[in-house]
C-alpha positions in Angstrom: 90.8 -154.5 59.5 90.2 -156.5 63.1 89.5 -154.6 65.5 91.7 -153.7 68.8 91.3 -154.4 72.1 90.4 -151.0 72.9 87.6 -151.0 69.8 86.2 -154.0 71.0 85.4 -152.8 74.9 83.5 -149.8 73.2 81.8 -151.4 70.7 81.1 -154.2 73.5 79.7 -151.3 75.3 77.9 -150.2 72.5 76.0 -153.3 71.8 75.2 -153.4 76.2 73.4 -150.1 75.3 72.1 -150.3 72.0 70.9 -154.2 72.6 67.8 -153.2 75.1 66.9 -150.6 73.3 66.6 -152.7 69.9 65.4 -155.7 71.2 61.8 -154.7 72.0 61.1 -153.7 68.1 62.2 -156.9 66.7 60.5 -159.0 65.0 59.0 -162.1 66.8 60.7 -164.7 64.3 64.4 -163.4 64.0 66.5 -165.7 66.2 69.8 -164.8 65.0 72.7 -162.8 68.1 69.9 -162.3 70.3 70.3 -162.9 73.9 67.8 -165.8 75.3 66.9 -167.2 71.5 69.2 -169.6 70.1 69.2 -172.1 66.6 66.9 -174.5 68.0 64.4 -171.9 68.7 64.6 -170.8 65.4 64.5 -174.7 64.0 61.6 -175.2 66.3 59.6 -172.4 65.3 60.1 -173.2 61.3 59.0 -176.6 62.4 56.1 -175.5 64.0 54.8 -173.7 60.8 55.3 -176.1 58.2 53.7 -179.1 60.9 51.1 -177.4 62.6 50.1 -174.5 60.2 50.8 -176.9 57.2 52.9 -174.1 55.5 54.6 -176.6 53.8 55.7 -174.6 50.4 58.8 -173.1 51.9 61.0 -170.3 50.2 64.9 -170.6 51.1 66.5 -167.1 50.8 70.3 -166.4 50.1 71.8 -163.5 50.7 75.2 -162.7 48.6 77.7 -161.3 51.3 74.8 -159.7 53.6 77.2 -158.4 56.4 79.8 -156.9 53.9 77.0 -155.4 51.6 75.5 -153.0 54.8 74.4 -149.6 53.0 76.1 -147.3 56.0 73.6 -144.9 55.0 71.1 -147.0 56.0 72.3 -148.3 59.1 72.3 -144.4 60.7 68.7 -143.9 59.3 67.6 -146.8 61.0 69.7 -146.1 64.1 68.6 -142.4 64.4 65.1 -143.9 64.4 65.7 -144.7 68.3 68.9 -142.9 69.4 69.3 -139.5 69.3 72.5 -139.2 71.2 75.0 -137.5 68.7 78.5 -138.8 70.7 76.8 -142.7 70.0 76.0 -141.8 66.6 79.0 -140.7 65.7 81.1 -143.5 67.2 79.2 -146.3 65.0 79.6 -144.0 62.0 83.5 -144.4 62.9 83.4 -148.1 63.5 81.5 -148.5 59.9 84.5 -146.2 58.0 87.2 -147.8 59.8 88.4 -149.5 57.1 89.9 -152.8 56.4 93.6 -153.9 55.4 94.0 -155.5 52.0 98.0 -156.8 51.5 98.8 -154.9 53.7 97.0 -151.8 52.7 94.2 -149.7 54.5 90.9 -149.5 52.2 88.2 -147.3 53.1 84.6 -149.0 53.4 81.7 -147.6 51.7 79.7 -150.6 52.7 79.0 -153.4 55.4 79.4 -154.1 59.3 82.8 -153.3 60.8 85.0 -156.7 60.1 85.2 -159.3 63.2 83.3 -156.1 65.1 81.3 -157.4 68.8 78.9 -155.0 67.5 78.6 -156.3 63.4 75.5 -158.9 64.3 73.2 -156.4 66.3 74.0 -154.2 63.5 72.6 -156.5 60.8 69.6 -157.2 63.1 68.8 -153.7 63.1 69.4 -153.6 59.2 67.4 -156.7 58.0 64.7 -155.7 60.9 63.1 -153.7 57.9 62.8 -156.7 56.0 60.8 -158.5 58.8 58.7 -155.9 59.0 57.5 -155.3 55.9 57.4 -159.0 55.4 55.2 -158.9 58.4 52.8 -156.5 57.3 51.9 -158.1 53.8 51.1 -161.4 55.8 54.0 -163.3 55.4 55.7 -165.8 57.9 59.1 -166.2 58.1 62.0 -167.7 59.9 65.0 -165.7 60.3 68.6 -166.5 62.1 71.1 -163.4 60.8 70.9 -163.7 56.9 69.6 -167.1 56.8 66.4 -166.9 55.7 62.8 -169.3 55.6 59.6 -167.8 54.2 56.8 -170.2 54.9 53.6 -170.5 52.8 50.3 -172.5 52.2 51.0 -172.6 48.5 53.4 -173.0 45.5 51.7 -169.3 43.9 51.8 -168.0 47.2 56.0 -168.8 47.8 56.0 -167.4 44.3 54.5 -164.3 45.1 56.4 -164.1 48.6 59.9 -165.0 46.8 59.0 -162.2 44.4 58.2 -159.6 47.3 61.2 -160.2 49.7 63.9 -159.5 46.6 62.0 -156.9 45.8 62.6 -155.2 50.2 65.9 -156.9 49.8 67.2 -155.7 46.9 65.1 -152.7 46.0 65.3 -150.7 49.2 68.1 -152.4 51.5 70.2 -152.3 48.4 71.2 -156.4 49.0 71.9 -159.2 46.5 70.2 -162.0 46.5 71.8 -165.4 45.1 69.3 -166.2 42.5 71.2 -169.9 41.7 70.8 -170.7 45.6 67.9 -169.0 46.7 64.9 -171.3 46.0 61.2 -172.8 46.8 61.3 -176.6 47.9 58.1 -178.3 49.8 58.7 -180.0 53.2 58.3 -183.5 51.7 61.6 -182.8 50.3 63.3 -181.3 53.2 63.9 -177.7 54.5 67.5 -177.5 54.6 68.2 -174.5 57.8 70.9 -174.3 60.1 72.6 -177.8 59.7 69.4 -179.9 59.3 66.6 -181.2 57.3 63.3 -180.3 58.4 60.8 -182.3 57.0 56.8 -182.8 56.5 56.7 -185.6 59.4 60.9 -185.9 61.0 64.1 -183.8 61.1 67.1 -185.1 60.4 70.7 -184.3 60.3 72.0 -182.9 57.0 73.9 -185.1 55.2 77.2 -183.1 54.4 77.0 -182.7 58.3 77.2 -186.1 58.8 79.9 -186.9 56.8 81.9 -183.4 57.9 81.6 -184.7 61.6 82.7 -188.4 60.3 85.7 -187.3 59.0 86.9 -184.8 62.3 86.6 -188.2 63.9 88.6 -190.5 61.2 91.2 -187.3 61.6 91.3 -188.2 65.2 91.4 -191.7 65.2 94.2 -192.5 62.9 95.8 -195.9 63.8 99.1 -194.3 63.2 98.9 -191.3 65.5 100.2 -193.7 68.7 98.7 -191.8 71.5 97.2 -193.8 74.3 93.7 -194.8 74.1 92.6 -192.5 76.8 94.2 -189.5 75.3 92.4 -190.3 72.1 89.4 -190.5 74.1 89.8 -187.6 75.8 90.0 -185.1 72.6 87.1 -186.5 71.2 84.6 -185.8 73.6 84.2 -182.7 73.4 83.5 -183.0 69.7 80.9 -185.5 70.3 79.6 -183.2 73.5 79.1 -180.5 71.4 77.9 -182.1 68.2 75.1 -183.9 70.4 74.3 -181.2 71.9 73.7 -179.4 68.7 71.7 -182.2 66.5 69.8 -183.5 69.1 66.9 -181.3 67.8 66.6 -183.4 64.8 65.6 -187.4 64.8 68.7 -188.5 65.1 68.9 -191.5 67.2 69.7 -193.9 64.3 72.5 -191.5 63.0 73.8 -191.1 66.7 73.8 -195.3 67.0 75.4 -196.0 63.7 78.0 -193.0 64.4 78.7 -194.8 67.8 79.5 -198.1 66.6 81.6 -197.2 63.7 83.9 -194.6 66.4 84.1 -197.8 69.0 85.7 -200.3 65.6 87.6 -197.1 65.1 88.8 -197.0 68.7 89.3 -200.8 68.7 91.5 -200.7 65.6 93.4 -198.0 67.2 94.3 -200.2 70.2 95.3 -203.1 68.1 97.9 -201.0 66.2 99.1 -199.7 70.0 99.4 -202.9 71.1 101.6 -204.7 68.0 101.6 -208.4 68.7 98.7 -211.1 69.6 100.5 -212.0 72.5 99.4 -208.8 74.2 95.9 -209.1 73.1 95.6 -212.7 74.9 97.2 -211.5 77.4 94.5 -209.2 77.9 91.5 -211.5 77.0 92.9 -213.4 79.8 92.9 -211.1 82.2 89.2 -210.2 81.1 88.5 -213.5 82.1 87.8 -215.3 78.8 88.1 -219.3 78.1 87.5 -219.5 74.5 90.0 -220.6 72.4 93.1 -217.6 70.7 93.9 -217.3 67.1 96.0 -214.9 65.4 94.9 -211.8 64.0 96.7 -209.1 61.7 96.9 -206.6 64.8 96.8 -203.4 61.8 93.3 -204.2 59.9 90.4 -202.9 59.8 88.7 -205.9 59.4 90.4 -207.4 63.2 88.8 -204.3 64.9 85.3 -206.0 64.2 86.6 -209.8 65.0 84.8 -211.5 68.4 87.8 -211.2 70.2 88.8 -207.3 69.7 84.4 -207.3 70.8 85.4 -209.4 73.8 88.7 -207.8 74.5 87.0 -204.1 74.6 83.5 -204.6 74.7 80.8 -201.3 74.4 80.5 -200.8 78.4 84.6 -200.8 78.3 84.6 -197.5 76.6 82.4 -195.9 78.9 84.3 -197.0 82.1 87.0 -194.7 80.0 85.2 -191.9 79.9 83.9 -191.9 76.0 80.7 -190.0 75.8 78.4 -192.0 74.2 76.2 -190.6 71.5 73.7 -193.6 72.1 72.9 -191.9 75.7 71.6 -189.1 74.0 67.8 -188.2 73.7 66.6 -187.1 70.7 63.7 -185.4 68.9 62.8 -182.8 71.1 64.3 -179.6 72.3 61.6 -177.6 74.0 61.4 -173.5 72.7 58.9 -171.5 74.3 59.1 -169.6 71.0 56.9 -172.2 69.0 54.7 -173.7 71.7 
């Protein structure tokens, strides 16, 4: 099951010992769970292969439950190539066979890395390094982030050949399962989906499902019947906005960010109108802001009212900046430098 605090401490110590030993041998295009490497680096490397080297026929490999199917014998065999200390090997063996809890009952594990284990990502990288190395020896260009694998080729036939060879290595030698329904060959003109973005021949976009999921979260946090003060709502939104924008700034996301920012401000105007409840309170606020125009009555709970000229005058974009709302329109997009894709 989930490791105890003691097990986590031991696993972290093992990881600290083993990581430098194996780091020097890992494939240069392996990016997952490695020090000094990130999703941005992996995306930039794939983008470089597609645009600079015109490797636009891409095999998108999908593995079924990869972390649960790592063969224990092969794990230990891979580690023994560089580690001779019997106590270290014994500890790793114990973690591999620690078992899991299923419906309150302990079950022996015959495959897979430790469930929830600190050392699991490193074990997976050690295991899949054999795949990386063999693909390199066969002349293939890959980018891998954990079990997300792209093979980048110059022609459709080369991609088909690479897919066959990759499947043989993963299933035949590493005893993993390739999901044939999800594994496919695509062209960068149609977009290559990888780590939340869609890499095209000329542009990189945020995947539509990621945008939709983000909007759903924002919508959930800006319900008009929440009853929270607007500043409290904004305080809750900001960490989400920062995290999303810092990750997806690697995409050409300027337009998407502007659309979300505009839509979010409208939702916040709607929240504030509902909090004011009465038109008279809106009018009082408008007078305080120097409004000299005509006052009209409006439905304070209507979504349409949040787009009205009065609502925009009462709550201009600059007002949200004053309240400290993270403005996605200020985020520079489309360029996150990487030393691995120079």
